[in-house]
C-alpha positions in Angstrom: 11.5 -40.7 -44.2 12.7 -37.2 -44.1 10.7 -34.2 -42.8 9.7 -31.5 -45.3 12.3 -28.7 -45.4 9.7 -26.3 -44.1 8.7 -28.4 -41.0 12.2 -28.9 -39.5 13.2 -25.3 -39.4 9.8 -24.5 -37.8 10.3 -27.2 -35.1 13.8 -25.7 -34.4 12.3 -22.2 -34.1 9.6 -23.4 -31.7 12.1 -25.3 -29.6 14.5 -22.4 -29.5 11.8 -19.9 -28.5 10.4 -22.2 -25.8 13.9 -22.7 -24.4 14.3 -19.0 -24.2 11.0 -18.6 -22.4 11.9 -21.3 -20.0 15.2 -19.7 -19.2 13.9 -16.3 -18.5 12.7 -14.8 -15.1 9.8 -12.4 -14.9 10.0 -10.2 -11.8 6.5 -8.8 -10.8 6.1 -6.3 -8.0 7.8 -3.2 -6.8 11.3 -3.4 -8.3 14.5 -2.9 -6.3 15.3 0.4 -8.0 12.0 2.0 -6.8 11.9 4.9 -4.3 13.1 3.7 -0.9 10.0 5.2 0.8 7.7 3.2 -1.5 9.7 0.0 -0.8 9.3 0.5 2.9 5.6 1.2 2.7 5.1 -1.8 0.4 7.0 -4.1 2.8 4.9 -2.9 5.8 1.6 -3.5 4.0 2.8 -6.9 2.6 3.9 -8.3 5.9 2.4 -6.0 8.6 4.4 -4.2 11.2 4.4 -2.8 14.7 5.9 0.7 15.0 7.2 1.6 18.5 8.1 5.1 19.7 11.9 5.8 19.7 13.5 8.5 21.9 10.1 9.3 23.2 7.4 7.7 25.3 4.7 7.9 22.7 4.1 8.2 18.9 2.2 11.3 17.9 -0.4 10.4 15.4 -1.9 13.5 13.5 -5.7 13.4 13.7 -6.4 16.9 12.4 -5.7 18.6 9.0 -3.8 21.3 11.0 -1.3 18.7 12.3 -0.7 16.7 9.2 3.1 16.4 8.6 3.8 18.4 11.8 4.9 17.6 15.3 3.7 18.9 18.7 6.6 21.3 18.8 5.1 23.2 15.9 2.2 24.2 18.2 4.2 25.3 21.3 3.3 28.9 20.8 -0.4 28.2 20.3 -1.0 26.8 23.8 -0.6 23.1 23.1 -1.5 20.9 26.1 -2.1 17.2 26.7 -5.0 15.5 28.4 -6.8 12.2 28.7 -10.2 11.7 27.2 -13.0 10.0 29.1 -12.1 6.9 27.1 -8.6 7.0 28.4 -6.9 8.2 25.2 -4.0 10.6 25.6 -4.5 13.6 23.3 -2.8 16.8 22.4 -4.9 19.9 21.6 -4.9 23.7 21.3 -7.8 26.1 22.0 -9.7 27.1 18.9 -9.1 30.6 17.7 -10.9 33.1 19.8 -11.5 30.6 22.6 -9.7 31.3 25.9 -8.4 28.2 27.5 -10.2 27.2 30.7 -9.5 24.6 33.3 -11.0 21.3 32.4 -13.7 19.9 34.6 -13.1 17.3 37.2 -15.5 14.5 37.9 -18.5 15.7 39.9 -18.0 19.3 38.9 -20.8 21.3 37.4 -20.9 22.7 33.9 -19.3 26.1 34.9 -15.6 26.5 34.6 -14.9 23.4 32.6 -13.2 23.2 29.3 -15.3 21.4 26.6 -13.8 19.4 23.8 -15.8 21.4 21.2 -13.7 24.4 22.3 -10.5 22.6 21.3 -8.7 21.6 18.1 -7.6 18.0 18.8 -4.3 17.6 17.0 -2.6 14.4 18.0 -3.4 11.0 19.4 -0.4 9.7 21.5 0.2 6.0 21.6 3.3 3.9 22.7 3.0 1.8 19.5 0.9 1.3 16.4 0.2 -2.0 14.7 -0.3 -1.9 11.0 -2.2 -5.1 9.8 -0.8 -7.3 7.1 -2.4 -6.4 3.8 -0.6 -8.7 1.5 -1.2 -7.7 -2.1 1.7 -9.3 -4.1 1.7 -12.8 -2.5 -2.1 -12.8 -2.0 -2.7 -11.3 -5.4 -0.7 -14.0 -7.0 -2.4 -16.8 -5.1 -5.9 -15.4 -5.9 -5.0 -15.3 -9.6 -2.9 -18.4 -9.9 -5.2 -20.2 -12.4 -5.8 -17.1 -14.5 -2.0 -16.6 -14.8 -1.5 -20.2 -15.7 -4.1 -19.7 -18.6 -2.1 -16.6 -19.7 1.1 -18.7 -19.8 -0.6 -21.5 -21.8 -2.0 -19.0 -24.3 1.5 -17.4 -24.8 3.1 -20.8 -25.3 0.4 -21.5 -28.0 1.2 -18.1 -29.6 4.9 -19.1 -29.8 4.1 -22.5 -31.4 1.8 -20.9 -34.0 4.4 -18.2 -34.8 2.4 -15.3 -33.6 4.9 -14.3 -30.9 8.5 -14.6 -29.9 9.7 -15.7 -26.4 10.4 -12.0 -25.6 7.0 -10.9 -26.6 5.3 -13.7 -24.7 7.3 -12.9 -21.5 6.4 -9.2 -21.7 2.7 -10.1 -22.1 2.8 -12.5 -19.1 4.5 -9.8 -16.9 1.9 -7.2 -18.0 -1.0 -9.5 -17.2 0.4 -10.4 -13.8 0.6 -6.7 -13.0 -3.0 -6.3 -14.1 -4.1 -9.1 -11.8 -2.4 -7.5 -8.8 -3.9 -4.2 -9.6 -7.4 -5.8 -9.7 -6.7 -7.5 -6.4 -5.5 -4.2 -4.8 -8.6 -2.3 -6.1 -11.0 -4.7 -4.5 -11.7 -3.3 -1.0 -13.2 -6.6 0.1 -9.7 -8.2 0.1 -8.5 -5.9 2.9 -9.3 -4.4 6.2 -11.3 -1.2 5.4 -9.7 2.2 5.5 -9.8 3.8 8.9 -11.5 7.2 9.6 -8.2 9.0 9.9 -7.0 7.6 6.6 -10.3 8.5 4.8 -10.1 12.1 6.1 -6.4 12.6 5.4 -6.4 11.2 1.8 -9.9 11.3 0.4 -10.2 9.0 -2.6 -12.9 7.5 -4.8 -11.4 4.1 -3.9 -12.3 2.4 -0.7 -9.3 0.0 -0.8 -6.6 1.1 1.7 -3.9 0.4 -0.8 -5.2 2.7 -3.6 -5.7 5.9 -1.7 -2.9 7.9 -3.3 -2.1 5.4 -6.2 1.7 5.8 -5.5 2.2 2.2 -4.5 -0.4 1.0 -7.1 1.5 2.7 -9.9 4.9 1.5 -8.6 4.0 -2.2 -9.4 5.7 -3.2 -12.6 7.3 -6.2 -14.2 10.8 -6.8 -15.5 12.0 -9.7 -17.7 15.6 -11.1 -17.2 17.5 -13.9 -18.8 16.4 -13.4 -22.4 19.3 -13.6 -24.9 
């Protein structure tokens, strides 16, 4: 018994396309040719990191719009000084415009003669190190959507078998859907530690997820298909 001339070529086509799909690799995430700053930020979020002060005793964390993207040296001529708060935090501040700096109160002193914090612009919080928590979005996003991605792959194999798509088209669709799933995961603030007050103030955003404040990293997630002939 011989197969119909129309069936055998179709089986050969299906086999060839499925072999191509099997041989290809779909890279999903922030690609190696992305901006080095984005790659560093993504790596820190994905795995977490502890940043230590180098060539100084403390890191200077900006906590005021006046000090964003600046250092304490930029305020030397404005009367910058350092002090510890009642909670033990080391802070850098300058007097507010029009307020003459006064000696800070000591414990047990009366109200007169003391310098109140509402007379100051608090500029920096000084810490020996800062720990950024792990906020895995690529690995965790894949794990959370493993079943959905498997369904996408199955649907694309079916599309190849029925002649609706080639291996290249199926691979591109799978990569695009994988990016969509990671974007969904990133946008759900319930998957991560909430944004801190400083982050909310510095980069206001409609999104509450700490990974979608500026959208730079969000928009840097792409896919790339390799290995297709």
